[in-house]
Biotite code that builds the C-alpha atoms (Angstrom):
import biotite.structure as struc

atoms = struc.array([
    struc.Atom([47.466, -23.856, 5.463], chain_id="A", res_id=1, res_name="UNK", atom_name="CA", element="C"),
    struc.Atom([47.329, -22.652, 1.838], chain_id="A", res_id=2, res_name="UNK", atom_name="CA", element="C"),
    struc.Atom([45.921, -19.195, 1.048], chain_id="A", res_id=3, res_name="UNK", atom_name="CA", element="C"),
    struc.Atom([42.905, -20.721, -0.736], chain_id="A", res_id=4, res_name="UNK", atom_name="CA", element="C"),
    struc.Atom([42.034, -22.813, 2.346], chain_id="A", res_id=5, res_name="UNK", atom_name="CA", element="C"),
    struc.Atom([41.775, -19.797, 4.662], chain_id="A", res_id=6, res_name="UNK", atom_name="CA", element="C"),
    struc.Atom([38.250, -18.884, 5.636], chain_id="A", res_id=7, res_name="UNK", atom_name="CA", element="C"),
    struc.Atom([37.004, -15.712, 3.985], chain_id="A", res_id=8, res_name="UNK", atom_name="CA", element="C"),
    struc.Atom([36.614, -12.848, 6.393], chain_id="A", res_id=9, res_name="UNK", atom_name="CA", element="C"),
    struc.Atom([34.131, -10.043, 6.036], chain_id="A", res_id=10, res_name="UNK", atom_name="CA", element="C"),
    struc.Atom([35.696, -6.652, 6.444], chain_id="A", res_id=11, res_name="UNK", atom_name="CA", element="C"),
    struc.Atom([34.657, -4.961, 9.679], chain_id="A", res_id=12, res_name="UNK", atom_name="CA", element="C"),
    struc.Atom([33.356, -1.456, 9.111], chain_id="A", res_id=13, res_name="UNK", atom_name="CA", element="C"),
    struc.Atom([34.977, 1.267, 11.128], chain_id="A", res_id=14, res_name="UNK", atom_name="CA", element="C"),
    struc.Atom([33.298, 4.381, 12.408], chain_id="A", res_id=15, res_name="UNK", atom_name="CA", element="C"),
    struc.Atom([31.762, 6.565, 9.718], chain_id="A", res_id=16, res_name="UNK", atom_name="CA", element="C"),
    struc.Atom([33.220, 9.932, 8.863], chain_id="A", res_id=17, res_name="UNK", atom_name="CA", element="C"),
    struc.Atom([31.042, 12.909, 9.868], chain_id="A", res_id=18, res_name="UNK", atom_name="CA", element="C"),
    struc.Atom([29.354, 13.603, 6.506], chain_id="A", res_id=19, res_name="UNK", atom_name="CA", element="C"),
    struc.Atom([28.446, 9.971, 5.726], chain_id="A", res_id=20, res_name="UNK", atom_name="CA", element="C"),
    struc.Atom([27.274, 9.600, 9.342], chain_id="A", res_id=21, res_name="UNK", atom_name="CA", element="C"),
    struc.Atom([24.926, 12.608, 8.963], chain_id="A", res_id=22, res_name="UNK", atom_name="CA", element="C"),
    struc.Atom([23.651, 11.392, 5.587], chain_id="A", res_id=23, res_name="UNK", atom_name="CA", element="C"),
    struc.Atom([23.090, 7.835, 6.823], chain_id="A", res_id=24, res_name="UNK", atom_name="CA", element="C"),
    struc.Atom([21.545, 9.061, 10.083], chain_id="A", res_id=25, res_name="UNK", atom_name="CA", element="C"),
    struc.Atom([19.083, 11.270, 8.186], chain_id="A", res_id=26, res_name="UNK", atom_name="CA", element="C"),
    struc.Atom([16.964, 8.176, 7.529], chain_id="A", res_id=27, res_name="UNK", atom_name="CA", element="C"),
    struc.Atom([15.652, 8.582, 11.097], chain_id="A", res_id=28, res_name="UNK", atom_name="CA", element="C"),
    struc.Atom([13.917, 11.779, 9.967], chain_id="A", res_id=29, res_name="UNK", atom_name="CA", element="C"),
    struc.Atom([11.298, 9.488, 8.410], chain_id="A", res_id=30, res_name="UNK", atom_name="CA", element="C"),
    struc.Atom([10.175, 8.161, 11.806], chain_id="A", res_id=31, res_name="UNK", atom_name="CA", element="C"),
    struc.Atom([7.742, 11.072, 12.449], chain_id="A", res_id=32, res_name="UNK", atom_name="CA", element="C"),
    struc.Atom([6.248, 10.393, 9.008], chain_id="A", res_id=33, res_name="UNK", atom_name="CA", element="C"),
    struc.Atom([5.560, 6.752, 9.892], chain_id="A", res_id=34, res_name="UNK", atom_name="CA", element="C"),
    struc.Atom([4.172, 7.792, 13.288], chain_id="A", res_id=35, res_name="UNK", atom_name="CA", element="C"),
    struc.Atom([1.874, 10.225, 11.447], chain_id="A", res_id=36, res_name="UNK", atom_name="CA", element="C"),
    struc.Atom([0.654, 7.365, 9.257], chain_id="A", res_id=37, res_name="UNK", atom_name="CA", element="C"),
    struc.Atom([-0.116, 5.392, 12.424], chain_id="A", res_id=38, res_name="UNK", atom_name="CA", element="C"),
    struc.Atom([-2.289, 8.330, 13.561], chain_id="A", res_id=39, res_name="UNK", atom_name="CA", element="C"),
    struc.Atom([-3.979, 8.256, 10.122], chain_id="A", res_id=40, res_name="UNK", atom_name="CA", element="C"),
    struc.Atom([-4.563, 4.522, 10.666], chain_id="A", res_id=41, res_name="UNK", atom_name="CA", element="C"),
    struc.Atom([-6.353, 5.364, 13.942], chain_id="A", res_id=42, res_name="UNK", atom_name="CA", element="C"),
    struc.Atom([-8.571, 7.834, 12.055], chain_id="A", res_id=43, res_name="UNK", atom_name="CA", element="C"),
    struc.Atom([-9.471, 5.076, 9.573], chain_id="A", res_id=44, res_name="UNK", atom_name="CA", element="C"),
    struc.Atom([-10.361, 2.725, 12.441], chain_id="A", res_id=45, res_name="UNK", atom_name="CA", element="C"),
    struc.Atom([-12.678, 5.427, 13.809], chain_id="A", res_id=46, res_name="UNK", atom_name="CA", element="C"),
    struc.Atom([-14.205, 5.946, 10.336], chain_id="A", res_id=47, res_name="UNK", atom_name="CA", element="C"),
    struc.Atom([-14.724, 2.190, 9.929], chain_id="A", res_id=48, res_name="UNK", atom_name="CA", element="C"),
    struc.Atom([-16.484, 1.892, 13.301], chain_id="A", res_id=49, res_name="UNK", atom_name="CA", element="C"),
    struc.Atom([-18.638, 4.941, 12.555], chain_id="A", res_id=50, res_name="UNK", atom_name="CA", element="C"),
    struc.Atom([-19.745, 3.488, 9.175], chain_id="A", res_id=51, res_name="UNK", atom_name="CA", element="C"),
    struc.Atom([-20.303, 0.042, 10.715], chain_id="A", res_id=52, res_name="UNK", atom_name="CA", element="C"),
    struc.Atom([-22.558, 1.532, 13.407], chain_id="A", res_id=53, res_name="UNK", atom_name="CA", element="C"),
    struc.Atom([-24.379, 3.471, 10.677], chain_id="A", res_id=54, res_name="UNK", atom_name="CA", element="C"),
    struc.Atom([-24.928, 0.236, 8.721], chain_id="A", res_id=55, res_name="UNK", atom_name="CA", element="C"),
    struc.Atom([-26.144, -1.730, 11.744], chain_id="A", res_id=56, res_name="UNK", atom_name="CA", element="C"),
    struc.Atom([-28.519, 0.982, 12.967], chain_id="A", res_id=57, res_name="UNK", atom_name="CA", element="C"),
    struc.Atom([-30.080, 1.381, 9.494], chain_id="A", res_id=58, res_name="UNK", atom_name="CA", element="C"),
    struc.Atom([-30.033, -2.294, 8.465], chain_id="A", res_id=59, res_name="UNK", atom_name="CA", element="C"),
    struc.Atom([-33.840, -2.533, 8.430], chain_id="A", res_id=60, res_name="UNK", atom_name="CA", element="C"),
    struc.Atom([-34.432, 0.733, 6.551], chain_id="A", res_id=61, res_name="UNK", atom_name="CA", element="C"),
    struc.Atom([-31.666, 0.669, 3.914], chain_id="A", res_id=62, res_name="UNK", atom_name="CA", element="C"),
    struc.Atom([-32.286, -0.724, 0.457], chain_id="A", res_id=63, res_name="UNK", atom_name="CA", element="C"),
    struc.Atom([-30.050, -3.487, -0.843], chain_id="A", res_id=64, res_name="UNK", atom_name="CA", element="C"),
    struc.Atom([-28.176, -0.926, -2.954], chain_id="A", res_id=65, res_name="UNK", atom_name="CA", element="C"),
    struc.Atom([-27.589, 1.323, 0.065], chain_id="A", res_id=66, res_name="UNK", atom_name="CA", element="C"),
    struc.Atom([-26.292, -1.623, 2.112], chain_id="A", res_id=67, res_name="UNK", atom_name="CA", element="C"),
    struc.Atom([-24.001, -2.635, -0.757], chain_id="A", res_id=68, res_name="UNK", atom_name="CA", element="C"),
    struc.Atom([-22.619, 0.916, -1.002], chain_id="A", res_id=69, res_name="UNK", atom_name="CA", element="C"),
    struc.Atom([-21.920, 1.086, 2.751], chain_id="A", res_id=70, res_name="UNK", atom_name="CA", element="C"),
    struc.Atom([-20.264, -2.360, 2.688], chain_id="A", res_id=71, res_name="UNK", atom_name="CA", element="C"),
    struc.Atom([-18.122, -1.277, -0.283], chain_id="A", res_id=72, res_name="UNK", atom_name="CA", element="C"),
    struc.Atom([-17.177, 1.788, 1.765], chain_id="A", res_id=73, res_name="UNK", atom_name="CA", element="C"),
    struc.Atom([-16.125, -0.486, 4.647], chain_id="A", res_id=74, res_name="UNK", atom_name="CA", element="C"),
    struc.Atom([-14.058, -2.620, 2.268], chain_id="A", res_id=75, res_name="UNK", atom_name="CA", element="C"),
    struc.Atom([-12.482, 0.549, 0.897], chain_id="A", res_id=76, res_name="UNK", atom_name="CA", element="C"),
    struc.Atom([-11.482, 1.650, 4.413], chain_id="A", res_id=77, res_name="UNK", atom_name="CA", element="C"),
    struc.Atom([-9.952, -1.785, 5.098], chain_id="A", res_id=78, res_name="UNK", atom_name="CA", element="C"),
    struc.Atom([-7.978, -1.715, 1.833], chain_id="A", res_id=79, res_name="UNK", atom_name="CA", element="C"),
    struc.Atom([-6.662, 1.784, 2.555], chain_id="A", res_id=80, res_name="UNK", atom_name="CA", element="C"),
    struc.Atom([-5.748, 0.594, 6.048], chain_id="A", res_id=81, res_name="UNK", atom_name="CA", element="C"),
    struc.Atom([-3.876, -2.362, 4.522], chain_id="A", res_id=82, res_name="UNK", atom_name="CA", element="C"),
    struc.Atom([-2.050, 0.077, 2.250], chain_id="A", res_id=83, res_name="UNK", atom_name="CA", element="C"),
    struc.Atom([-1.073, 2.136, 5.288], chain_id="A", res_id=84, res_name="UNK", atom_name="CA", element="C"),
    struc.Atom([0.296, -0.955, 7.054], chain_id="A", res_id=85, res_name="UNK", atom_name="CA", element="C"),
    struc.Atom([2.362, -1.893, 3.992], chain_id="A", res_id=86, res_name="UNK", atom_name="CA", element="C"),
    struc.Atom([3.814, 1.613, 3.808], chain_id="A", res_id=87, res_name="UNK", atom_name="CA", element="C"),
    struc.Atom([4.440, 1.896, 7.563], chain_id="A", res_id=88, res_name="UNK", atom_name="CA", element="C"),
    struc.Atom([5.956, -1.543, 8.159], chain_id="A", res_id=89, res_name="UNK", atom_name="CA", element="C"),
    struc.Atom([7.579, -2.075, 4.761], chain_id="A", res_id=90, res_name="UNK", atom_name="CA", element="C"),
    struc.Atom([8.860, 1.481, 4.485], chain_id="A", res_id=91, res_name="UNK", atom_name="CA", element="C"),
    struc.Atom([10.340, 1.499, 7.974], chain_id="A", res_id=92, res_name="UNK", atom_name="CA", element="C"),
    struc.Atom([11.962, -1.919, 7.406], chain_id="A", res_id=93, res_name="UNK", atom_name="CA", element="C"),
    struc.Atom([13.306, -0.888, 3.989], chain_id="A", res_id=94, res_name="UNK", atom_name="CA", element="C"),
    struc.Atom([14.391, 2.697, 4.554], chain_id="A", res_id=95, res_name="UNK", atom_name="CA", element="C"),
    struc.Atom([14.928, 3.252, 8.292], chain_id="A", res_id=96, res_name="UNK", atom_name="CA", element="C"),
    struc.Atom([15.882, 0.196, 10.351], chain_id="A", res_id=97, res_name="UNK", atom_name="CA", element="C"),
    struc.Atom([15.223, -3.521, 10.703], chain_id="A", res_id=98, res_name="UNK", atom_name="CA", element="C"),
    struc.Atom([12.255, -4.469, 12.872], chain_id="A", res_id=99, res_name="UNK", atom_name="CA", element="C"),
    struc.Atom([13.944, -7.760, 13.880], chain_id="A", res_id=100, res_name="UNK", atom_name="CA", element="C"),
    struc.Atom([10.757, -9.833, 13.633], chain_id="A", res_id=101, res_name="UNK", atom_name="CA", element="C"),
    struc.Atom([12.414, -13.084, 12.499], chain_id="A", res_id=102, res_name="UNK", atom_name="CA", element="C"),
    struc.Atom([10.710, -15.968, 14.230], chain_id="A", res_id=103, res_name="UNK", atom_name="CA", element="C"),
    struc.Atom([7.840, -13.845, 15.534], chain_id="A", res_id=104, res_name="UNK", atom_name="CA", element="C"),
    struc.Atom([4.552, -15.731, 14.975], chain_id="A", res_id=105, res_name="UNK", atom_name="CA", element="C"),
    struc.Atom([2.814, -12.582, 13.681], chain_id="A", res_id=106, res_name="UNK", atom_name="CA", element="C"),
    struc.Atom([5.514, -11.556, 11.195], chain_id="A", res_id=107, res_name="UNK", atom_name="CA", element="C"),
    struc.Atom([3.817, -10.764, 7.871], chain_id="A", res_id=108, res_name="UNK", atom_name="CA", element="C"),
    struc.Atom([4.837, -13.294, 5.194], chain_id="A", res_id=109, res_name="UNK", atom_name="CA", element="C"),
    struc.Atom([5.678, -10.551, 2.696], chain_id="A", res_id=110, res_name="UNK", atom_name="CA", element="C"),
    struc.Atom([8.020, -8.732, 5.092], chain_id="A", res_id=111, res_name="UNK", atom_name="CA", element="C"),
    struc.Atom([10.720, -11.394, 4.904], chain_id="A", res_id=112, res_name="UNK", atom_name="CA", element="C"),
    struc.Atom([11.462, -10.532, 1.279], chain_id="A", res_id=113, res_name="UNK", atom_name="CA", element="C"),
    struc.Atom([10.486, -6.867, 1.104], chain_id="A", res_id=114, res_name="UNK", atom_name="CA", element="C"),
    struc.Atom([12.653, -4.363, -0.708], chain_id="A", res_id=115, res_name="UNK", atom_name="CA", element="C"),
    struc.Atom([11.935, -1.028, -2.399], chain_id="A", res_id=116, res_name="UNK", atom_name="CA", element="C"),
    struc.Atom([11.028, -2.714, -5.686], chain_id="A", res_id=117, res_name="UNK", atom_name="CA", element="C"),
    struc.Atom([8.615, -5.248, -4.179], chain_id="A", res_id=118, res_name="UNK", atom_name="CA", element="C"),
    struc.Atom([7.111, -2.517, -1.983], chain_id="A", res_id=119, res_name="UNK", atom_name="CA", element="C"),
    struc.Atom([6.385, -0.405, -5.099], chain_id="A", res_id=120, res_name="UNK", atom_name="CA", element="C"),
    struc.Atom([4.611, -3.308, -6.800], chain_id="A", res_id=121, res_name="UNK", atom_name="CA", element="C"),
    struc.Atom([2.593, -4.161, -3.673], chain_id="A", res_id=122, res_name="UNK", atom_name="CA", element="C"),
    struc.Atom([1.584, -0.519, -3.282], chain_id="A", res_id=123, res_name="UNK", atom_name="CA", element="C"),
    struc.Atom([0.580, -0.307, -6.952], chain_id="A", res_id=124, res_name="UNK", atom_name="CA", element="C"),
    struc.Atom([-1.577, -3.422, -6.563], chain_id="A", res_id=125, res_name="UNK", atom_name="CA", element="C"),
    struc.Atom([-3.186, -2.006, -3.413], chain_id="A", res_id=126, res_name="UNK", atom_name="CA", element="C"),
    struc.Atom([-3.949, 1.264, -5.198], chain_id="A", res_id=127, res_name="UNK", atom_name="CA", element="C"),
    struc.Atom([-5.561, -0.685, -8.046], chain_id="A", res_id=128, res_name="UNK", atom_name="CA", element="C"),
    struc.Atom([-7.680, -2.591, -5.518], chain_id="A", res_id=129, res_name="UNK", atom_name="CA", element="C"),
    struc.Atom([-8.792, 0.656, -3.854], chain_id="A", res_id=130, res_name="UNK", atom_name="CA", element="C"),
    struc.Atom([-9.521, 2.209, -7.239], chain_id="A", res_id=131, res_name="UNK", atom_name="CA", element="C"),
    struc.Atom([-11.541, -0.890, -8.200], chain_id="A", res_id=132, res_name="UNK", atom_name="CA", element="C"),
    struc.Atom([-13.750, -0.497, -5.125], chain_id="A", res_id=133, res_name="UNK", atom_name="CA", element="C"),
    struc.Atom([-14.309, 3.192, -5.924], chain_id="A", res_id=134, res_name="UNK", atom_name="CA", element="C"),
    struc.Atom([-15.110, 2.353, -9.535], chain_id="A", res_id=135, res_name="UNK", atom_name="CA", element="C"),
    struc.Atom([-17.550, -0.367, -8.495], chain_id="A", res_id=136, res_name="UNK", atom_name="CA", element="C"),
    struc.Atom([-19.323, 2.088, -6.181], chain_id="A", res_id=137, res_name="UNK", atom_name="CA", element="C"),
    struc.Atom([-19.455, 4.586, -9.033], chain_id="A", res_id=138, res_name="UNK", atom_name="CA", element="C"),
    struc.Atom([-20.928, 2.008, -11.421], chain_id="A", res_id=139, res_name="UNK", atom_name="CA", element="C"),
    struc.Atom([-23.591, 1.056, -8.866], chain_id="A", res_id=140, res_name="UNK", atom_name="CA", element="C"),
    struc.Atom([-24.596, 4.669, -8.320], chain_id="A", res_id=141, res_name="UNK", atom_name="CA", element="C"),
    struc.Atom([-24.204, 5.546, -12.003], chain_id="A", res_id=142, res_name="UNK", atom_name="CA", element="C"),
    struc.Atom([-27.309, 3.502, -12.737], chain_id="A", res_id=143, res_name="UNK", atom_name="CA", element="C"),
    struc.Atom([-29.225, 6.558, -11.504], chain_id="A", res_id=144, res_name="UNK", atom_name="CA", element="C"),
    struc.Atom([-27.692, 8.946, -14.083], chain_id="A", res_id=145, res_name="UNK", atom_name="CA", element="C"),
    struc.Atom([-30.512, 10.531, -16.050], chain_id="A", res_id=146, res_name="UNK", atom_name="CA", element="C"),
    struc.Atom([-33.131, 9.012, -13.741], chain_id="A", res_id=147, res_name="UNK", atom_name="CA", element="C"),
    struc.Atom([-35.368, 10.549, -11.141], chain_id="A", res_id=148, res_name="UNK", atom_name="CA", element="C"),
    struc.Atom([-33.105, 9.570, -8.227], chain_id="A", res_id=149, res_name="UNK", atom_name="CA", element="C"),
    struc.Atom([-30.395, 12.202, -7.651], chain_id="A", res_id=150, res_name="UNK", atom_name="CA", element="C"),
    struc.Atom([-26.796, 11.050, -8.085], chain_id="A", res_id=151, res_name="UNK", atom_name="CA", element="C"),
    struc.Atom([-23.392, 12.618, -7.490], chain_id="A", res_id=152, res_name="UNK", atom_name="CA", element="C"),
    struc.Atom([-22.046, 11.273, -10.799], chain_id="A", res_id=153, res_name="UNK", atom_name="CA", element="C"),
    struc.Atom([-22.127, 12.412, -14.408], chain_id="A", res_id=154, res_name="UNK", atom_name="CA", element="C"),
    struc.Atom([-21.385, 10.385, -17.511], chain_id="A", res_id=155, res_name="UNK", atom_name="CA", element="C"),
    struc.Atom([-18.152, 12.353, -17.977], chain_id="A", res_id=156, res_name="UNK", atom_name="CA", element="C"),
    struc.Atom([-17.176, 11.729, -14.340], chain_id="A", res_id=157, res_name="UNK", atom_name="CA", element="C"),
    struc.Atom([-17.714, 7.975, -14.736], chain_id="A", res_id=158, res_name="UNK", atom_name="CA", element="C"),
    struc.Atom([-15.645, 7.928, -17.945], chain_id="A", res_id=159, res_name="UNK", atom_name="CA", element="C"),
    struc.Atom([-12.836, 9.923, -16.330], chain_id="A", res_id=160, res_name="UNK", atom_name="CA", element="C"),
    struc.Atom([-12.799, 7.664, -13.269], chain_id="A", res_id=161, res_name="UNK", atom_name="CA", element="C"),
    struc.Atom([-12.616, 4.608, -15.575], chain_id="A", res_id=162, res_name="UNK", atom_name="CA", element="C"),
    struc.Atom([-9.747, 6.228, -17.488], chain_id="A", res_id=163, res_name="UNK", atom_name="CA", element="C"),
    struc.Atom([-7.866, 6.985, -14.260], chain_id="A", res_id=164, res_name="UNK", atom_name="CA", element="C"),
    struc.Atom([-8.360, 3.384, -13.092], chain_id="A", res_id=165, res_name="UNK", atom_name="CA", element="C"),
    struc.Atom([-7.010, 2.134, -16.434], chain_id="A", res_id=166, res_name="UNK", atom_name="CA", element="C"),
    struc.Atom([-3.970, 4.396, -16.032], chain_id="A", res_id=167, res_name="UNK", atom_name="CA", element="C"),
    struc.Atom([-3.380, 2.906, -12.551], chain_id="A", res_id=168, res_name="UNK", atom_name="CA", element="C"),
    struc.Atom([-3.440, -0.581, -14.071], chain_id="A", res_id=169, res_name="UNK", atom_name="CA", element="C"),
    struc.Atom([-1.073, 0.389, -16.900], chain_id="A", res_id=170, res_name="UNK", atom_name="CA", element="C"),
    struc.Atom([1.265, 2.075, -14.383], chain_id="A", res_id=171, res_name="UNK", atom_name="CA", element="C"),
    struc.Atom([1.365, -1.082, -12.235], chain_id="A", res_id=172, res_name="UNK", atom_name="CA", element="C"),
    struc.Atom([2.102, -3.197, -15.313], chain_id="A", res_id=173, res_name="UNK", atom_name="CA", element="C"),
    struc.Atom([4.866, -0.751, -16.238], chain_id="A", res_id=174, res_name="UNK", atom_name="CA", element="C"),
    struc.Atom([6.399, -0.879, -12.747], chain_id="A", res_id=175, res_name="UNK", atom_name="CA", element="C"),
    struc.Atom([6.300, -4.704, -12.756], chain_id="A", res_id=176, res_name="UNK", atom_name="CA", element="C"),
    struc.Atom([7.773, -4.838, -16.262], chain_id="A", res_id=177, res_name="UNK", atom_name="CA", element="C"),
    struc.Atom([10.651, -2.487, -15.376], chain_id="A", res_id=178, res_name="UNK", atom_name="CA", element="C"),
    struc.Atom([11.269, -4.497, -12.195], chain_id="A", res_id=179, res_name="UNK", atom_name="CA", element="C"),
    struc.Atom([11.364, -7.722, -14.194], chain_id="A", res_id=180, res_name="UNK", atom_name="CA", element="C"),
    struc.Atom([13.755, -6.196, -16.747], chain_id="A", res_id=181, res_name="UNK", atom_name="CA", element="C"),
    struc.Atom([15.999, -4.998, -13.921], chain_id="A", res_id=182, res_name="UNK", atom_name="CA", element="C"),
    struc.Atom([16.056, -8.464, -12.338], chain_id="A", res_id=183, res_name="UNK", atom_name="CA", element="C"),
    struc.Atom([16.813, -10.088, -15.706], chain_id="A", res_id=184, res_name="UNK", atom_name="CA", element="C"),
    struc.Atom([19.614, -7.581, -16.395], chain_id="A", res_id=185, res_name="UNK", atom_name="CA", element="C"),
    struc.Atom([21.129, -8.072, -12.929], chain_id="A", res_id=186, res_name="UNK", atom_name="CA", element="C"),
    struc.Atom([20.949, -11.849, -13.297], chain_id="A", res_id=187, res_name="UNK", atom_name="CA", element="C"),
    struc.Atom([22.806, -11.772, -16.649], chain_id="A", res_id=188, res_name="UNK", atom_name="CA", element="C"),
    struc.Atom([25.494, -9.444, -15.322], chain_id="A", res_id=189, res_name="UNK", atom_name="CA", element="C"),
    struc.Atom([26.639, -11.925, -12.646], chain_id="A", res_id=190, res_name="UNK", atom_name="CA", element="C"),
])
């Protein structure tokens, strides 16, 4: 058999030396952080149920605006919860260890192609979504600025919140642009 006809063999890694083993093993220090985020997720479930009960028990006495604000609060809790799931599952899969979910019927579609870059973009988009909900709530309540109904917002506060939201959007565009440049550069180098 000629040398070019031999099947290519992947080198088998031997045991790691002590320092690389400690450095590589340090990724497991993140596990308590992910477990803590799971506890935070439980707190958000409790908050969601509490707000839902509040909405249901006051459904006949709330105004349409009050109902809309509570519903936006519920949506906000769900979006933050989704963000937590992305960080917990995606972060663990990317930085700690594989979850080995291939073929599982409940495997999230995005998990099959998650990496640190995609996770950053997904997180940025989730943060923009959460910020959008907060901004919408602010705009709804801002209608009372200068009126007889008390509000927690000032004109300056609304402008600053809008500016912060715009910065989130520009940051996400910047992250996506850098990611795209990196992919284009890596593709040309091969």
